[in-house]
ZAMARGU-4260 file (C-alpha; in steps of 0.2 Angstrom, whole numbers, plus 5000, padded with zeros to 4 digits):
<rodrens>
0) 4962/5150/5047 | 4971/5134/5046 | 4964/5119/5036 | 4957/5104/5044 | 4966/5088/5042
5) 4957/5071/5045 | 4967/5059/5055 | 4973/5043/5045 | 4986/5030/5045 | 5001/5027/5034
10) 5007/5009/5032 | 5025/5008/5027 | 5032/4991/5019 | 5016/4981/5021 | 5017/4962/5025
15) 5004/4948/5022 | 4987/4954/5026 | 4983/4939/5038 | 4968/4939/5049 | 4980/4941/5064
20) 4987/4957/5056 | 4970/4964/5052 | 4964/4960/5069 | 4979/4970/5076 | 4976/4984/5064
25) 4957/4986/5068 | 4960/4995/5085 | 4973/5007/5076 | 4960/5011/5062 | 4947/5014/5076
30) 4958/5026/5085 | 4968/5035/5071 | 4956/5034/5056 | 4957/5024/5040 | 4973/5018/5031
35) 4975/5032/5017 | 4993/5028/5012 | 5002/5012/5008 | 5020/5015/5004 | 5032/5002/4997
40) 5049/5009/5000 | 5059/4992/5001 | 5066/4982/4987 | 5063/4966/4999 | 5052/4954/4990
45) 5042/4951/5006 | 5035/4969/5006 | 5033/4970/4987 | 5024/4954/4984 | 5011/4958/4998
50) 5008/4976/4994 | 4994/4971/4981 | 4984/4959/4993 | 4987/4972/5007 | 4980/4986/4997
55) 4964/4976/4994 | 4960/4976/5012 | 4961/4995/5011 | 4954/5000/4994 | 4952/5018/4998
60) 4971/5020/5001 | 4984/5027/4989 | 4998/5015/4985 | 5015/5023/4983 | 5030/5013/4974
65) 5047/5020/4970 | 5051/5018/4951 | 5062/5004/4946 | 5059/4995/4962 | 5050/4981/4953
70) 5065/4979/4941 | 5074/4968/4953 | 5078/4954/4953 | 5070/4953/4936 | 5065/4967/4925
75) 5046/4962/4923 | 5031/4973/4922 | 5023/4977/4939 | 5008/4966/4935 | 5019/4951/4933
80) 5024/4952/4951 | 5009/4959/4959 | 4993/4955/4949 | 4982/4959/4964 | 4980/4978/4965
85) 4962/4984/4966 | 4954/4989/4950 | 4956/5007/4944 | 4944/5018/4954 | 4946/5009/4970
90) 4964/5014/4974 | 4977/5025/4966 | 4994/5017/4962 | 5007/5031/4961 | 5026/5030/4957
95) 5034/5041/4969 | 5044/5051/4956 | 5029/5054/4945 | 5019/5064/4958
</rodrens>
């Protein structure tokens, strides 16, 4: 017997969670299920900086970040760049190499 997998969405390199974007995503969530994974695989600031606010729109999603991605252009703690991640227990933040 195979295992049952619930349909869900994966968002790769999120952008600003504007109302327009959330309106565009609503039918996708309705059709394919909830956002379960938010993957920030880009070093581009426009994806890194919005990953926290975007993840607040989908608090049940896991957020995946590559290690050292946040050390460019300055080597600062993750919280200095993105102080907006949901509180612990609402979403998991995982560095990809640590899984």
